C-alpha angles and dihedrals in degrees: 000000000000126000089245093062092046093052091044092053092045093052094046088052092048091050092049092047091049092048094048097095091055095048124089115268094245090058092047090051092048092049091049092055091044091053092046092053089044088059090055093048092048090056089051094051091052091054094043089052089054088055095253126127111203122197094178105054092120087073092080095039089052092049092054091048096048092047092054093046097046094046092047092048101042104031100036091230108153102175105119097204094051090048092050091048091052090050092049095047093048090048091049092050091049090050091049090053092045091048091066088063101034096046092076097058135072138186118359092354091060089046097050092042091053092048091049090054093050090049091051089056089047090053093048090049095047094048095047111089093208098047115028128020113087093197116050123182092270091049093049089052092053092046094051089046094051090045090053091050092048091048090052092049089051091054090050091059093056097269099304119118101220093161097063103024127351093214098051121093116212 
């Protein structure tokens, strides 16, 4: 990568960031998601250039995202730059700790160990009531009660589900 492409990319990013307040909100939202995905891809490219194939790179992305969400929810902090900085610091710390274990392995062993670490975090998030499950007991009761009401209303209209999709039969 030449200095010219680095300067061009930096200037393009700076111009887009400066123009963001004047752009429509849908475009800013789309660009935010695109830049977030670009950070993940950048991390992958760095590892691929080093000859490593990670399957668990989402571990660090998830740590940063959960850090931002939990700090915003429980501390009331709303400063986006501080939240992003906290997420980046905690993700970097987790990567530093994981690096002691992952640095010794190459090829398929590195890939499988990084995947295993990511799946451990996934298991912790799913089993923790505060962090992971999307359907708690009260939510499941609400969904089943709603489903029964919709089912009854479908029967009241002679078996056709006009509310969800006019072409589907209950």
